[in-house]
LUMKE-416066 format. One record per residue: residue number from 1; residue in one letter; x, y, z of N, C-alpha, C in turn. Coordinates in steps of 0.05 Angstrom, whole numbers, plus 5000, padded with zeros to 4 digits. Layout:
% residues N
(rec NUM, 'A', (X, Y, Z), (X, Y, Z), (X, Y, Z))
...
***
This chain:
% residues 82
(rec 1, 'M', (9819, 9406, 2019), (9793, 9398, 2028), (9791, 9371, 2039))
(rec 2, 'F', (9799, 9354, 2020), (9794, 9325, 2029), (9818, 9313, 2041))
(rec 3, 'D', (9835, 9325, 2049), (9865, 9322, 2059), (9863, 9306, 2083))
(rec 4, 'N', (9849, 9316, 2108), (9843, 9303, 2131), (9820, 9294, 2139))
(rec 5, 'L', (9809, 9286, 2117), (9778, 9271, 2119), (9780, 9247, 2132))
(rec 6, 'R', (9801, 9227, 2132), (9796, 9207, 2147), (9805, 9206, 2174))
(rec 7, 'E', (9824, 9228, 2181), (9830, 9241, 2214), (9801, 9250, 2222))
(rec 8, 'S', (9794, 9266, 2211), (9765, 9280, 2217), (9742, 9261, 2228))
(rec 9, 'A', (9750, 9237, 2205), (9729, 9217, 2213), (9723, 9199, 2239))
(rec 10, 'S', (9758, 9198, 2235), (9762, 9180, 2260), (9762, 9193, 2289))
(rec 11, 'D', (9764, 9222, 2288), (9764, 9238, 2311), (9736, 9240, 2324))
(rec 12, 'S', (9720, 9241, 2309), (9689, 9244, 2319), (9672, 9224, 2305))
(rec 13, 'P', (9665, 9199, 2318), (9646, 9185, 2309), (9620, 9194, 2298))
(rec 14, 'F', (9610, 9187, 2281), (9586, 9197, 2270), (9556, 9177, 2290))
(rec 15, 'Y', (9565, 9158, 2300), (9548, 9139, 2311), (9563, 9128, 2338))
(rec 16, 'E', (9550, 9138, 2361), (9566, 9127, 2387), (9542, 9107, 2400))
(rec 17, 'E', (9554, 9090, 2403), (9540, 9062, 2410), (9533, 9071, 2443))
(rec 18, 'E', (9512, 9067, 2450), (9501, 9073, 2479), (9502, 9042, 2493))
(rec 19, 'T', (9516, 9041, 2511), (9512, 9022, 2530), (9483, 9017, 2542))
(rec 20, 'N', (9473, 8989, 2540), (9450, 8985, 2553), (9440, 8962, 2570))
(rec 21, 'D', (9443, 8963, 2595), (9440, 8942, 2613), (9426, 8919, 2607))
(rec 22, 'L', (9402, 8921, 2594), (9387, 8903, 2591), (9392, 8875, 2578))
(rec 23, 'Y', (9415, 8881, 2561), (9426, 8854, 2547), (9452, 8850, 2551))
(rec 24, 'K', (9463, 8859, 2580), (9483, 8841, 2590), (9476, 8818, 2601))
(rec 25, 'E', (9497, 8805, 2610), (9497, 8779, 2614), (9501, 8777, 2648))
(rec 26, 'P', (9492, 8770, 2665), (9497, 8777, 2692), (9521, 8758, 2697))
(rec 27, 'A', (9539, 8773, 2715), (9568, 8760, 2719), (9569, 8737, 2740))
(rec 28, 'S', (9548, 8733, 2757), (9546, 8713, 2776), (9532, 8685, 2765))
(rec 29, 'R', (9523, 8682, 2737), (9518, 8661, 2725), (9537, 8638, 2724))
(rec 30, 'P', (9537, 8619, 2731), (9560, 8596, 2730), (9557, 8586, 2701))
(rec 31, 'M', (9581, 8572, 2694), (9584, 8562, 2672), (9568, 8540, 2663))
(rec 32, 'D', (9565, 8523, 2688), (9552, 8498, 2685), (9521, 8496, 2675))
(rec 33, 'S', (9506, 8522, 2683), (9481, 8528, 2675), (9474, 8534, 2645))
(rec 34, 'I', (9496, 8538, 2627), (9493, 8551, 2606), (9494, 8517, 2579))
(rec 35, 'A', (9466, 8519, 2571), (9464, 8498, 2557), (9479, 8500, 2527))
(rec 36, 'A', (9488, 8476, 2523), (9499, 8470, 2495), (9486, 8474, 2471))
(rec 37, 'P', (9490, 8481, 2446), (9478, 8489, 2422), (9466, 8458, 2420))
(rec 38, 'S', (9445, 8455, 2409), (9433, 8431, 2396), (9445, 8424, 2376))
(rec 39, 'P', (9453, 8400, 2371), (9464, 8398, 2338), (9444, 8400, 2316))
(rec 40, 'R', (9444, 8412, 2296), (9427, 8422, 2273), (9420, 8392, 2257))
(rec 41, 'K', (9398, 8391, 2247), (9394, 8367, 2228), (9400, 8375, 2200))
(rec 42, 'R', (9412, 8360, 2181), (9426, 8368, 2158), (9403, 8352, 2136))
(rec 43, 'G', (9393, 8371, 2119), (9376, 8361, 2096), (9347, 8361, 2102))
(rec 44, 'S', (9339, 8368, 2123), (9310, 8365, 2130), (9290, 8388, 2122))
(rec 45, 'R', (9313, 8410, 2121), (9295, 8439, 2116), (9317, 8452, 2092))
(rec 46, 'F', (9299, 8471, 2074), (9317, 8488, 2059), (9297, 8512, 2058))
(rec 47, 'L', (9311, 8531, 2069), (9300, 8562, 2074), (9276, 8558, 2095))
(rec 48, 'G', (9275, 8540, 2115), (9259, 8538, 2131), (9230, 8525, 2121))
(rec 49, 'M', (9229, 8506, 2095), (9205, 8499, 2086), (9213, 8470, 2090))
(rec 50, 'N', (9185, 8457, 2089), (9184, 8427, 2088), (9181, 8417, 2060))
(rec 51, 'G', (9180, 8392, 2052), (9182, 8385, 2026), (9159, 8390, 2014))
(rec 52, 'A', (9133, 8393, 2027), (9106, 8392, 2010), (9108, 8431, 2003))
(rec 53, 'Q', (9115, 8446, 2014), (9123, 8471, 2010), (9138, 8476, 1990))
(rec 54, 'R', (9160, 8464, 1988), (9179, 8462, 1970), (9169, 8455, 1939))
(rec 55, 'F', (9150, 8435, 1941), (9144, 8423, 1918), (9123, 8442, 1906))
(rec 56, 'F', (9102, 8460, 1924), (9085, 8478, 1920), (9100, 8496, 1902))
(rec 57, 'L', (9123, 8503, 1914), (9138, 8532, 1907), (9149, 8524, 1878))
(rec 58, 'S', (9160, 8502, 1875), (9175, 8494, 1851), (9151, 8488, 1829))
(rec 59, 'M', (9125, 8478, 1838), (9107, 8478, 1815), (9093, 8508, 1803))
(rec 60, 'M', (9095, 8524, 1824), (9089, 8554, 1817), (9105, 8565, 1799))
(rec 61, 'L', (9139, 8563, 1807), (9154, 8575, 1786), (9156, 8561, 1759))
(rec 62, 'F', (9150, 8532, 1762), (9145, 8520, 1734), (9125, 8534, 1714))
(rec 63, 'F', (9101, 8537, 1730), (9075, 8546, 1714), (9082, 8576, 1707))
(rec 64, 'I', (9096, 8589, 1723), (9101, 8621, 1713), (9121, 8622, 1695))
(rec 65, 'V', (9143, 8603, 1693), (9157, 8602, 1673), (9150, 8590, 1643))
(rec 66, 'C', (9126, 8575, 1651), (9108, 8567, 1620), (9096, 8589, 1611))
(rec 67, 'L', (9085, 8604, 1628), (9061, 8626, 1622), (9082, 8645, 1608))
(rec 68, 'L', (9099, 8653, 1619), (9118, 8672, 1611), (9125, 8668, 1582))
(rec 69, 'G', (9138, 8641, 1579), (9147, 8633, 1555), (9130, 8630, 1532))
(rec 70, 'A', (9103, 8627, 1541), (9084, 8629, 1523), (9074, 8657, 1509))
(rec 71, 'L', (9075, 8674, 1526), (9076, 8698, 1528), (9093, 8711, 1508))
(rec 72, 'A', (9113, 8709, 1512), (9141, 8715, 1497), (9136, 8703, 1467))
(rec 73, 'M', (9132, 8679, 1463), (9127, 8667, 1440), (9105, 8678, 1423))
(rec 74, 'L', (9078, 8682, 1440), (9059, 8700, 1424), (9067, 8729, 1413))
(rec 75, 'L', (9078, 8742, 1430), (9091, 8770, 1426), (9111, 8771, 1401))
(rec 76, 'L', (9126, 8751, 1400), (9149, 8748, 1380), (9135, 8741, 1358))
(rec 77, 'G', (9114, 8729, 1352), (9097, 8720, 1324), (9108, 8687, 1319))
(rec 78, 'K', (9125, 8672, 1340), (9131, 8644, 1336), (9107, 8629, 1345))
(rec 79, 'M', (9087, 8634, 1353), (9063, 8619, 1352), (9036, 8634, 1351))
(rec 80, 'A', (9013, 8622, 1341), (8993, 8631, 1334), (8968, 8622, 1356))
(rec 81, 'V', (8945, 8635, 1359), (8931, 8623, 1382), (8915, 8602, 1361))
(rec 82, 'F', (8903, 8614, 1340), (8885, 8599, 1318), (8899, 8595, 1290))
***
């Protein structure tokens, strides 16, 4: 049953790519008109955020960890409210 599984899979592809003329690059375009990629700045952004956004995200994460830790201590009986 599974002897010719690879051969049958390679004979008839499950998904055939359609050629779409919208995404093809025109052949008459000269190489001089293609702009070179601009150099990327290093270290100014992390995950697309600036410094204030990263600070706000780290403070939110800090408060969530503190709240979860306090809740866990209350549940385990290591700390009492009064």
